[in-house]
C-alpha positions as CSV (number, residue, x, y, z in Angstrom):
1,M,-30.4,-8.3,40.2
2,T,-33.3,-7.1,42.3
3,L,-34.8,-9.0,45.1
4,L,-38.1,-9.6,43.0
5,S,-36.2,-11.0,40.1
6,L,-34.1,-13.3,42.3
7,I,-37.2,-14.7,43.8
8,R,-38.8,-15.2,40.4
9,R,-35.8,-17.0,39.2
10,T,-35.7,-19.2,42.3
11,I,-39.2,-20.3,41.9
12,A,-38.7,-21.0,38.2
13,L,-35.6,-23.2,39.0
14,T,-37.5,-25.1,41.7
15,A,-40.4,-25.8,39.5
16,A,-38.1,-27.0,36.7
17,N,-36.3,-29.3,39.2
18,L,-39.5,-30.6,40.5
19,T,-40.8,-31.4,37.0
20,T,-37.5,-33.2,36.2
21,A,-37.7,-35.2,39.4
22,C,-41.3,-36.2,38.8
23,A,-40.5,-37.3,35.2
24,S,-37.6,-39.3,36.5
25,A,-39.8,-41.0,39.2
26,R,-42.4,-42.2,36.8
27,V,-42.1,-45.9,36.1
28,A,-42.9,-47.0,32.6
29,P,-45.5,-49.9,32.6
30,A,-44.3,-53.3,31.8
31,P,-44.8,-54.5,28.2
32,I,-48.4,-55.3,27.3
33,V,-49.9,-58.6,28.7
34,T,-53.0,-60.0,26.8
35,D,-55.8,-62.5,27.4
36,R,-55.4,-63.8,24.0
37,P,-54.4,-65.9,21.9
38,D,-54.8,-68.8,24.3
39,F,-58.0,-69.9,26.1
40,T,-56.2,-69.2,29.4
41,E,-56.8,-65.7,30.7
42,S,-53.8,-63.9,32.2
43,A,-53.7,-63.0,35.9
44,E,-52.6,-59.4,35.1
45,V,-54.8,-56.4,34.9
46,V,-54.3,-53.4,32.6
47,P,-52.2,-50.7,34.2
48,S,-54.0,-47.7,35.7
49,G,-54.6,-44.8,33.2
50,M,-54.5,-47.0,30.2
51,V,-57.1,-48.8,28.0
52,Q,-56.4,-52.1,26.2
53,V,-58.4,-53.5,23.2
54,E,-57.8,-57.0,21.9
55,G,-59.4,-58.6,18.8
56,G,-58.9,-61.2,16.1
57,Y,-60.3,-63.8,13.8
58,T,-60.8,-67.6,14.1
59,F,-61.6,-70.3,11.5
60,A,-62.9,-73.5,13.0
61,K,-63.9,-76.8,11.3
62,S,-65.7,-79.8,12.9
63,G,-66.4,-82.5,10.4
64,R,-68.1,-80.9,7.5
65,A,-69.2,-77.9,9.4
66,R,-67.2,-74.7,9.2
67,E,-67.3,-71.4,11.2
68,H,-65.6,-68.1,10.7
69,T,-65.5,-65.6,13.7
70,A,-64.4,-62.1,13.1
71,G,-64.0,-59.4,15.8
72,E,-63.5,-61.2,19.1
73,L,-63.1,-57.7,20.7
74,L,-62.3,-57.5,24.3
75,V,-62.1,-54.0,25.8
76,R,-60.3,-53.7,29.1
77,I,-60.5,-50.5,31.2
78,P,-58.9,-50.2,34.7
79,V,-61.1,-48.6,37.3
80,S,-58.7,-48.7,40.3
81,A,-55.4,-50.5,41.3
82,G,-56.0,-54.2,40.6
83,V,-59.5,-53.9,39.1
84,E,-60.5,-53.6,35.5
85,V,-64.0,-53.7,33.7
86,R,-64.3,-55.8,30.5
87,A,-66.6,-55.7,27.7
88,E,-67.0,-58.0,24.7
89,P,-69.5,-56.4,22.2
90,G,-69.9,-59.7,20.3
91,S,-68.3,-61.1,17.1
92,Y,-69.6,-61.5,13.6
93,V,-70.0,-65.2,13.0
94,V,-70.6,-67.1,9.7
95,S,-71.5,-70.8,10.0
96,E,-71.9,-73.4,7.3
97,A,-73.3,-76.8,8.1
98,A,-75.5,-79.3,6.2
99,G,-75.7,-77.1,3.2
100,E,-77.0,-74.1,5.2
101,R,-75.4,-70.9,5.9
102,T,-76.1,-68.5,8.8
103,S,-74.5,-65.5,10.0
104,G,-74.8,-62.7,12.6
105,I,-73.4,-61.1,15.8
106,D,-73.2,-63.4,18.8
107,G,-74.0,-62.4,22.4
108,A,-72.1,-59.6,24.2
109,T,-70.3,-60.2,27.4
110,V,-69.7,-57.7,30.3
111,G,-67.7,-58.3,33.4
112,A,-64.6,-57.3,35.6
113,K,-61.3,-58.8,36.6
114,V,-59.9,-58.4,40.1
115,M,-56.3,-59.0,41.1
116,L,-56.4,-61.1,44.3
117,A,-52.6,-61.6,44.9
118,R,-49.3,-60.9,43.1
119,A,-46.6,-63.4,43.1
120,D,-43.9,-63.1,45.7
121,S,-40.6,-62.9,43.9
122,A,-38.8,-64.5,46.9
123,R,-40.9,-67.7,46.7
124,A,-40.8,-69.6,43.4
125,A,-44.1,-71.5,44.0
126,S,-46.0,-68.2,44.8
127,P,-48.6,-67.6,42.1
128,S,-50.3,-64.4,40.9
129,L,-54.1,-64.8,41.3
130,A,-57.1,-63.1,39.9
131,L,-60.8,-63.6,39.4
132,V,-62.9,-62.8,36.4
133,L,-66.7,-62.4,36.8
134,G,-68.8,-62.0,33.8
135,V,-72.2,-62.4,32.3
136,T,-73.2,-63.1,28.6
137,L,-76.2,-61.0,27.6
138,P,-79.2,-62.0,25.6
139,T,-78.0,-60.0,22.6
140,G,-77.1,-60.5,19.0
141,A,-78.5,-62.3,16.1
142,R,-81.4,-64.9,16.7
143,E,-79.2,-67.8,15.4
144,Y,-76.4,-67.0,18.1
145,R,-78.5,-65.5,20.9
146,E,-79.7,-67.1,24.1
147,R,-82.7,-65.6,25.9
148,K,-81.3,-65.9,29.3
149,L,-78.3,-64.3,31.1
150,Q,-75.3,-66.7,31.4
151,P,-73.2,-65.7,34.4
152,A,-69.7,-67.2,34.8
153,A,-66.7,-67.0,37.3
154,T,-63.2,-68.0,36.5
155,L,-60.2,-68.2,38.9
156,L,-56.9,-67.4,37.2
157,A,-53.4,-68.4,38.4
158,A,-49.9,-67.8,37.0
159,W,-46.4,-68.8,38.0
160,Q,-43.1,-67.4,36.5
161,L,-40.9,-70.4,36.9
162,S,-37.8,-68.8,35.3
163,E,-36.8,-65.8,33.1
164,R,-38.2,-67.4,30.1
165,L,-40.7,-70.1,31.4
166,S,-44.1,-69.4,32.8
167,L,-47.2,-71.5,33.7
168,G,-50.8,-70.4,33.7
169,S,-54.0,-72.1,34.7
170,N,-57.7,-71.3,34.8
171,A,-60.7,-73.1,36.5
172,G,-64.3,-71.8,36.0
173,V,-68.0,-72.5,36.1
174,S,-70.8,-71.0,34.0
175,Y,-74.6,-71.3,34.4
176,A,-75.0,-71.7,30.7
177,S,-77.9,-71.9,28.3
178,D,-78.4,-73.8,25.1
179,G,-81.6,-73.3,23.3
180,G,-83.3,-72.3,26.5
181,S,-82.1,-75.4,28.5
182,R,-80.0,-74.5,31.4
183,F,-76.9,-76.4,32.4
184,T,-73.7,-76.1,34.5
185,Q,-70.6,-75.8,32.5
186,L,-67.3,-76.5,34.2
187,Y,-64.1,-75.7,32.3
188,G,-60.4,-75.6,32.9
189,S,-57.0,-75.0,31.3
190,A,-53.3,-75.2,31.7
191,T,-50.7,-73.3,29.5
192,V,-47.0,-73.3,29.4
193,G,-45.3,-70.2,27.9
194,Y,-41.8,-69.8,26.7
195,T,-40.1,-66.6,25.8
196,L,-38.1,-67.1,22.5
197,S,-36.7,-63.6,22.3
198,E,-37.2,-60.1,23.7
199,R,-40.2,-59.7,21.3
200,V,-41.4,-63.2,20.5
201,G,-43.2,-65.6,22.9
202,S,-44.7,-69.1,22.5
203,Y,-47.2,-71.2,24.4
204,L,-48.6,-74.7,24.4
205,E,-52.0,-75.3,26.0
206,Y,-54.8,-77.9,26.9
207,F,-58.3,-76.8,27.9
208,A,-61.4,-78.8,28.4
209,F,-65.2,-78.5,29.1
210,N,-67.4,-81.0,31.0
211,R,-69.9,-80.1,28.2
212,E,-70.2,-77.3,25.6
213,A,-73.9,-77.7,25.1
214,A,-76.8,-79.1,27.2
215,R,-76.4,-82.7,26.0
216,A,-72.9,-82.6,24.7
217,P,-70.1,-84.9,26.1
218,Y,-66.8,-83.9,27.7
219,S,-64.5,-82.1,25.2
220,G,-60.8,-81.3,25.3
221,Y,-58.5,-79.3,23.1
222,A,-54.8,-78.9,22.6
223,N,-53.4,-75.7,21.0
224,G,-50.2,-73.7,20.6
225,G,-49.3,-70.3,19.3
226,L,-46.9,-67.3,18.9
227,T,-47.0,-63.6,20.1
228,F,-44.9,-60.8,18.5
229,R,-44.6,-57.5,20.2
230,L,-44.3,-54.7,17.7
231,S,-43.9,-52.2,20.8
232,D,-44.4,-52.2,24.5
233,D,-48.2,-51.5,23.7
234,T,-48.9,-53.4,20.6
235,Q,-48.9,-57.3,20.0
236,L,-49.7,-59.6,17.1
237,D,-50.5,-63.3,17.7
238,A,-51.3,-66.4,15.9
239,R,-52.6,-69.9,17.1
240,A,-53.8,-73.3,15.9
241,G,-55.2,-76.2,17.7
242,R,-57.4,-79.3,17.4
243,G,-60.0,-81.4,19.4
244,L,-58.9,-84.4,21.2
245,D,-62.0,-86.6,21.1
246,G,-61.2,-88.4,17.7
247,R,-63.4,-86.3,15.5
248,S,-62.0,-84.1,12.8
249,R,-62.0,-80.8,14.6
250,Y,-59.4,-78.0,14.3
251,F,-59.1,-74.2,14.5
252,L,-56.7,-71.4,13.3
253,G,-56.6,-67.8,14.4
254,A,-54.8,-64.5,14.5
255,G,-55.1,-61.3,16.3
256,L,-54.0,-57.9,17.3
257,S,-53.9,-56.2,20.7
258,R,-53.2,-52.4,21.6
259,R,-53.2,-50.3,24.6
260,W,-53.2,-46.6,25.1
């Protein structure tokens, strides 16, 4: 073997070893964490280098009024470690009330989620914290579009209480608009999650608003649901809930989330 061929062989073996070492050093991302199907947003951001899309369908009934919402798309793109940009292009809504039927796309929302702190595994009471900032745009069909920007900020907290049990909570404020009338909307939630198996999760949740419209009273809801992971990057979900104000109000929904 000549000196030149020996050098070439040494370089080739070194490159192969480096490639193997780099591949072994790569840490696979944790299984997908979504911001649906519950009202409470997760305190996690999408792993760097991946894109996550979440969507679904909801049927809601309040008295004799009915509403179908299809799409519910949320696109989540990380831009740096601990920061993701978010876009909701708007859902297709069909409403039926008092013998009238309306339909169209509702307003789009853009924003960002910023990871503030990650839970300390050595301290059971230590939460993960994140902040979502967003604004609903004056887009969509006339029946569902507000003419003013509606900014909102939501603080997210999450605790892993045990291997199977978790707790999440959100608190937020929105400078909302209803038919052109401005009002301050406060909202909050608490959700308890329980892992039933390696692929199946469940949750129970309560969420509430000080008002959902300019002249509406306080409203609260209870709901629960299931998630099923088809793979580490794909998840199905289903949920059901109802209003707690004594009126006949309930909702049902299902969705699909995927990341690449």
